BAKOLGU-491299 format. One record per residue (C-alpha): residue number from 1; residue in one letter; y, z, x. Coordinates in Angstrom, 2 decimals, padded with zeros to 5 digits. Each point is the difference from the previous one (the first is absolute). Layout:
% BAKOLGU-491299
+-----+---+---------+---------+---------+
|   k | r |      py |      pz |      px |
+-----+---+---------+---------+---------+
| NUM | A |       Y |       Z |       X |
...
+-----+---+---------+---------+---------+
% end
This chain:
% BAKOLGU-491299
+-----+---+---------+---------+---------+
|   k | r |      py |      pz |      px |
+-----+---+---------+---------+---------+
|   1 | M | -030.38 |  012.97 | -001.09 |
|   2 | L |  002.76 | -002.23 |  001.68 |
|   3 | V |  002.66 |  000.98 | -002.63 |
|   4 | T | -000.76 |  003.56 |  000.25 |
|   5 | L |  000.30 | -000.24 |  003.77 |
|   6 | F |  003.35 | -001.74 |  000.07 |
|   7 | D |  001.35 |  002.06 | -003.01 |
|   8 | T | -000.79 |  003.29 |  001.76 |
|   9 | T |  001.39 | -001.22 |  003.36 |
|  10 | G |  003.15 | -001.25 | -001.43 |
|  11 | T |  000.49 |  003.14 | -001.95 |
|  12 | L | -000.59 |  002.22 |  003.22 |
|  13 | I |  002.48 | -002.17 |  001.81 |
|  14 | G |  002.56 | -000.01 | -002.90 |
|  15 | V | -000.04 |  003.78 | -000.27 |
|  16 | A | -000.20 |  000.54 |  003.62 |
|  17 | E |  003.22 | -002.20 |  000.44 |
|  18 | Q |  001.71 |  001.93 | -002.74 |
|  19 | T | -000.70 |  003.55 |  001.54 |
|  20 | G |  001.01 | -001.36 |  003.51 |
|  21 | A | -003.66 |  000.50 |  001.41 |
|  22 | M | -000.20 | -003.52 |  001.55 |
|  23 | K |  000.13 |  000.04 |  003.82 |
|  24 | N |  000.91 | -003.34 |  001.39 |
|  25 | G | -001.37 | -001.88 | -002.96 |
|  26 | E | -003.36 |  001.84 |  000.15 |
|  27 | L | -001.52 |  002.48 | -002.17 |
|  28 | P | -001.04 |  003.14 |  002.08 |
|  29 | R | -003.30 |  001.30 | -001.03 |
|  30 | A | -000.73 | -002.99 | -002.35 |
|  31 | K | -003.74 |  000.27 |  000.75 |
|  32 | S |  000.16 |  003.63 | -001.61 |
|  33 | A |  001.99 | -001.14 | -003.02 |
|  34 | L | -002.24 | -002.94 | -000.72 |
|  35 | L | -003.13 |  002.26 |  000.55 |
|  36 | A |  001.48 |  002.52 | -002.66 |
|  37 | D |  000.71 | -002.75 | -002.51 |
|  38 | A | -003.41 | -001.53 |  000.50 |
|  39 | T | -001.64 |  003.43 | -000.52 |
|  40 | A |  002.01 |  000.59 | -003.20 |
|  41 | T | -000.95 | -003.17 | -001.35 |
|  42 | T | -003.58 |  000.44 |  000.74 |
|  43 | I | -000.27 |  003.51 | -001.42 |
|  44 | G |  002.05 | -001.00 | -003.15 |
|  45 | S | -002.09 | -003.14 | -000.62 |
|  46 | M | -003.09 |  002.32 | -000.04 |
|  47 | F |  001.80 |  001.98 | -002.92 |
|  48 | G |  000.62 | -003.26 | -001.82 |
|  49 | T |  003.83 | -000.03 |  000.54 |
|  50 | S |  002.26 | -002.90 |  000.76 |
|  51 | P |  000.64 | -000.40 |  003.58 |
|  52 | T |  001.64 |  003.13 |  001.27 |
|  53 | T |  002.00 | -001.65 |  002.88 |
|  54 | A |  003.48 |  000.38 |  001.14 |
|  55 | Y |  002.46 | -001.74 | -002.53 |
|  56 | I |  003.68 | -001.27 |  000.54 |
|  57 | E |  001.00 |  002.68 | -002.64 |
|  58 | S | -000.19 |  002.48 |  003.05 |
|  59 | T |  003.44 | -001.23 |  001.06 |
|  60 | T |  001.45 |  002.08 | -003.21 |
|  61 | G | -001.08 |  003.06 |  001.59 |
|  62 | V |  001.38 | -001.08 |  003.31 |
|  63 | A |  003.28 | -000.91 | -001.65 |
|  64 | A |  000.10 |  003.50 | -001.57 |
|  65 | G | -000.26 |  001.51 |  003.36 |
|  66 | G | -003.76 |  000.35 |  000.54 |
|  67 | R | -001.04 | -000.50 |  003.55 |
|  68 | T | -002.64 |  002.50 |  001.07 |
|  69 | G | -002.67 | -000.53 | -002.59 |
|  70 | L |  000.92 |  003.14 | -001.91 |
|  71 | T |  001.28 | -002.31 | -002.77 |
|  72 | S | -003.63 | -001.62 | -000.26 |
|  73 | L | -001.43 |  003.42 | -000.30 |
|  74 | V |  002.27 |  001.01 | -002.64 |
|  75 | V | -000.59 | -003.25 | -001.96 |
|  76 | G | -003.85 |  000.44 |  000.49 |
|  77 | C |  000.17 |  003.45 | -001.32 |
|  78 | L |  002.08 | -001.01 | -003.13 |
|  79 | F | -002.52 | -002.80 | -000.60 |
|  80 | A | -002.83 |  002.66 |  000.26 |
|  81 | L |  001.89 |  002.16 | -002.65 |
|  82 | S |  000.29 | -003.06 | -002.34 |
|  83 | I | -003.61 | -000.07 | -000.47 |
|  84 | F |  000.50 |  002.89 | -002.27 |
|  85 | V |  002.33 | -001.88 | -002.24 |
|  86 | S | -001.35 | -003.50 |  000.51 |
|  87 | P |  000.07 | -000.95 | -003.70 |
|  88 | L |  003.62 |  000.78 | -000.32 |
|  89 | V |  000.50 | -001.82 |  003.38 |
|  90 | G | -002.15 | -003.05 | -001.30 |
|  91 | A |  001.92 | -000.26 | -003.19 |
|  92 | I |  003.49 |  000.23 |  001.62 |
|  93 | S | -000.90 | -002.36 |  002.93 |
|  94 | S | -000.90 | -002.71 | -002.52 |
|  95 | L |  003.45 | -000.17 | -001.28 |
|  96 | S |  001.82 | -002.76 |  001.83 |
|  97 | A |  003.38 |  001.95 | -000.63 |
|  98 | I | -001.33 |  002.84 |  002.06 |
|  99 | T | -001.53 | -002.16 |  002.99 |
| 100 | A |  002.42 | -002.77 |  000.24 |
| 101 | P |  002.94 |  001.85 |  001.50 |
| 102 | A | -002.16 |  001.64 |  002.79 |
| 103 | L | -001.35 | -003.71 |  000.82 |
| 104 | I |  003.65 | -001.31 |  000.11 |
| 105 | I |  000.99 |  002.73 |  002.42 |
| 106 | V | -003.03 | -000.72 |  002.19 |
| 107 | G |  000.82 | -003.71 | -000.15 |
| 108 | C |  003.59 |  000.58 |  001.18 |
| 109 | F | -001.22 |  002.04 |  002.96 |
| 110 | M | -002.41 | -002.87 |  000.96 |
| 111 | M |  002.79 | -002.57 | -000.02 |
| 112 | E |  001.24 |  001.40 |  003.22 |
| 113 | G | -002.46 | -002.00 |  002.03 |
| 114 | L |  001.22 | -003.25 | -001.53 |
| 115 | A |  003.21 |  000.40 |  002.22 |
| 116 | R | -001.90 | -000.75 |  003.10 |
| 117 | I | -001.42 | -003.36 | -001.21 |
| 118 | Q |  001.79 | -003.08 |  001.58 |
| 119 | W |  001.03 | -001.57 | -003.08 |
| 120 | K |  001.90 | -002.93 |  001.88 |
| 121 | E | -003.31 | -001.02 |  001.50 |
| 122 | F | -001.95 | -001.87 | -002.65 |
| 123 | D | -003.37 |  000.49 |  001.81 |
| 124 | E |  000.58 |  003.60 | -000.08 |
| 125 | A |  001.69 |  000.31 | -003.43 |
| 126 | F | -002.40 | -002.13 | -002.13 |
| 127 | P | -003.20 |  002.16 |  000.69 |
| 128 | A |  001.88 |  003.17 | -000.89 |
| 129 | F |  001.43 | -001.48 | -003.05 |
| 130 | A | -003.43 | -001.39 | -001.11 |
| 131 | I | -001.44 |  003.52 |  000.42 |
| 132 | M |  002.76 |  001.60 | -001.97 |
| 133 | L | -000.46 | -002.64 | -002.83 |
| 134 | M | -003.86 | -000.23 | -000.27 |
| 135 | M | -000.31 |  003.94 | -000.24 |
| 136 | P |  001.65 |  000.25 | -003.35 |
| 137 | L | -001.22 | -003.32 | -001.18 |
| 138 | T | -003.51 |  000.81 |  000.62 |
| 139 | A |  000.09 |  003.70 | -000.52 |
| 140 | S | -001.71 |  000.38 |  003.43 |
| 141 | I |  001.30 |  001.26 |  003.05 |
| 142 | A | -003.20 | -001.21 |  001.76 |
| 143 | T |  000.85 | -003.62 | -001.13 |
| 144 | G |  003.57 |  000.31 |  001.12 |
| 145 | I | -001.33 |  001.02 |  003.64 |
| 146 | A | -002.49 | -002.91 | -000.09 |
| 147 | V |  002.67 | -002.32 | -000.82 |
| 148 | G |  002.05 |  001.34 |  002.82 |
| 149 | F | -002.77 | -000.37 |  002.40 |
| 150 | I | -000.51 | -003.62 | -001.10 |
| 151 | T |  003.52 | -001.21 |  000.06 |
| 152 | Y |  001.41 |  001.63 |  002.98 |
| 153 | P | -002.30 | -001.96 |  002.66 |
| 154 | V |  000.32 | -003.13 | -002.19 |
| 155 | M |  003.90 |  000.22 |  000.02 |
| 156 | K | -000.02 |  000.60 |  003.80 |
| 157 | L | -002.36 | -002.96 |  000.67 |
| 158 | V |  002.19 | -002.27 | -002.35 |
| 159 | S |  003.20 |  001.17 |  002.02 |
| 160 | G | -001.61 | -000.78 |  003.23 |
| 161 | K | -000.12 |  003.66 |  000.97 |
| 162 | G | -003.75 |  000.34 | -000.29 |
| 163 | R | -000.53 |  001.30 |  003.52 |
| 164 | E |  002.02 |  003.07 | -001.10 |
| 165 | V | -002.76 |  001.13 | -002.50 |
| 166 | H | -002.80 |  002.11 |  001.38 |
| 167 | P | -003.50 | -001.91 | -000.31 |
| 168 | L | -001.24 |  002.98 | -002.32 |
| 169 | L |  002.66 | -000.77 | -002.46 |
| 170 | Y | -001.44 | -003.56 | -000.37 |
| 171 | I | -003.39 |  001.57 | -000.51 |
| 172 | F |  001.18 |  002.52 | -002.49 |
| 173 | G |  001.95 | -002.79 | -001.86 |
| 174 | L | -003.36 | -002.13 | -000.34 |
| 175 | I | -001.88 |  003.18 | -001.12 |
| 176 | F |  002.68 |  000.67 | -002.77 |
| 177 | V | -000.11 | -003.74 | -001.01 |
| 178 | I | -003.87 |  000.24 | -000.41 |
| 179 | Q |  000.40 |  003.41 | -001.85 |
| 180 | L |  002.84 | -001.39 | -002.41 |
| 181 | V | -002.11 | -003.26 | -000.58 |
| 182 | F | -003.61 |  001.43 | -000.55 |
| 183 | F |  000.74 |  003.67 | -000.88 |
| 184 | P |  003.25 |  000.06 | -001.86 |
| 185 | A |  001.02 |  003.33 | -001.33 |
| 186 | H | -000.54 |  000.54 | -003.71 |
+-----+---+---------+---------+---------+
% end
């Protein structure tokens, strides 16, 4: 649940920043966006799908000019039409030569946020680096996020900046340590 919450929140903020929808560092109508995401996830799970949540890949639609939601409707309609050719789509999508270029393009769009990391401050840079390293090494975005929530408060404590960290981050860090030790991903 924590990973989904932070993944969704991070995606919404990232896409909102890219579209210019953030106002004074806040996401307008965040409650509505999170409610829509939670509703989609709940309905999707009732049909046995993987989480139907906001994904960072949405930034590709924004980068292509989508701002109003029409892009999402077009993509949704195309996915609905793909049901009729799902065996062909399944055969093609399993070929890495077909999917890899799209993943590389999405990855390039995702790199933009790395420019805002304060790389010269070790207590800021190390958690970001640990996240980027752990995601591909463990093949788990969730594990990468967990490592970030663990290393960030630890690095701030070690560097004498522990008071800069909100107390909830210490709690989340502890929860993620418990999760990684007792309930590791398979």
